C-alpha positions, 0 to 999 in steps of 0.5 A: 440085557442089551441089544447090539445093533451093528451098522446102527448109524444106517437109516434102517439101523437108527430107526431100528434102535429107536424102536428098541428104545421105545420098547424099553430095551438097552441098545448098543450100536457100532458103526464105522460111519462109512455109509452111515452118518453120525447125525442119524444118531443125534435123537439116541445119543443123549438116551440113558439106554443107548450107547455107541462106538465107532469101530471098523468091524472088519478089524477083529481086535478093534471090534473085540476091544469095542464090544468088551467095553460095551459088555462092561455096561450091561450084558448083550444077549442078541446082535441085529447085524445090519453092517454092510456095504450098501453101494453096489456099483462101488463093490463091483469096482473094488470087490474088497469093499464087499469082502471087508464091509459085508462079509468080514463084518459078519464073520467077526461078529460070529467069532465074537458072539462065540467068544462072548457067549451071545447066541442070538443073531438077526441078519439083514440079508438081501434079495441080491442073494438070488441073482437075476432069475427074471420072472421066476417067483423068488421063494426062500427055498428057490435055487441054485442061488447065483448072485450077480453083484459082489454085494449079493455074493458076500450076503450069500456067504454071510448067510452060509457062515451063519448057518454053520455057526447055528450048528456049532453054538447059535441058539437062534438065527433070523435071516431077513432077506430085505427087498429095496428099502426106502425112507428116512433118514436116507443115506443111499438109494434111487429116490435120494439119488434123484432128489439130489440130482434135481437139487443140482440140476432143477430143470433136468433129471438124468436117469440111468437105464431106460426106466423099465426096471421094475422092483418092489419097494418097502417102507422102512417103518413096515420093514421093522414091523415085519422083522419084530413080528417074525422075531416074536413068533418063530422059534426055528434054529435058522429062520429065513424070511423074505420081507417085501410089499408083496406086489409087482412093484413100480418101475424107475420111470414111475419113481422118476416121475413122482420125484420130479412132480414133488421135487422139481415140477416141470423138470424133463426126465432123460433116460439112458439105454438098456434095462440095467442101471449099473453092473450087478443091477437086477432089472426085475424080480418077482419077490414072494412073501407067501411065507411071511403072509402065512405067519400072519403079516400083511403089509399095509403099503404097496410099493407105490404108496411107499415110494410116494411116502419116501419121496416126500420124507427125502425131499424134506430131509434134503431141504433141511440140509 
């Protein structure tokens, strides 16, 4: 029996694959390598219980062919679907990016799951599905859901498609609503952006927005722990859980100052105007993990601690390149 991870070359996907391998599972991975990186799979590619195929999952015929070939090696019983466009501004500029890479990858995954008799899916959704609700507490049953980015809209559409598939053929669906996830190997995100800016101009860091944006951050290690925790304990047909640090988060100003302290001490920080870094950015949100806590999971790191750990990891990552 094997697990398939879509988007396996992304930083969450490759970390998830490592944990499944450590647990004794066979892991197959697919990725179009648009956002993910082949080098993230170096430690996995020689493992006897790992297989990889580069494929455009928005192309149903190509996806079917790759999945069929992997199935001949070992039967896939469950899919962890992480593949998506992770560049929100790019999706604002060109809405077809999220249609193709975020929604159609989900839609085609469900089509092939039905064809191949795979009836359990774990889906990486996002806090972006909630939209900008200011200081309202974001619980799993809040509504209406009004995303303000194409990324959030396509994640919400993907949740809807999964819900419909559960009525038709899925035995179980886990929908994990991610917060801002940080760690290594980083492929995108505010910390990586700041570190790379400081590599280019060590004396000054230019920040989009005025630095007051405040969000909760979760380290990828704890994200994976939380997903496994839910997966092992919940037997609902469609299980929806917010995953996060459970605190009020930290400001972009805090992240900028901490990144400068580690990566380029003495650099000045130049802030922009307004509390949004880009169109589709949610400047503040209050993310409830009460449902996750009621299940018995308690994050070990708050947002500030997770940020500090990720900064050190990402600085080390960038220095090695």
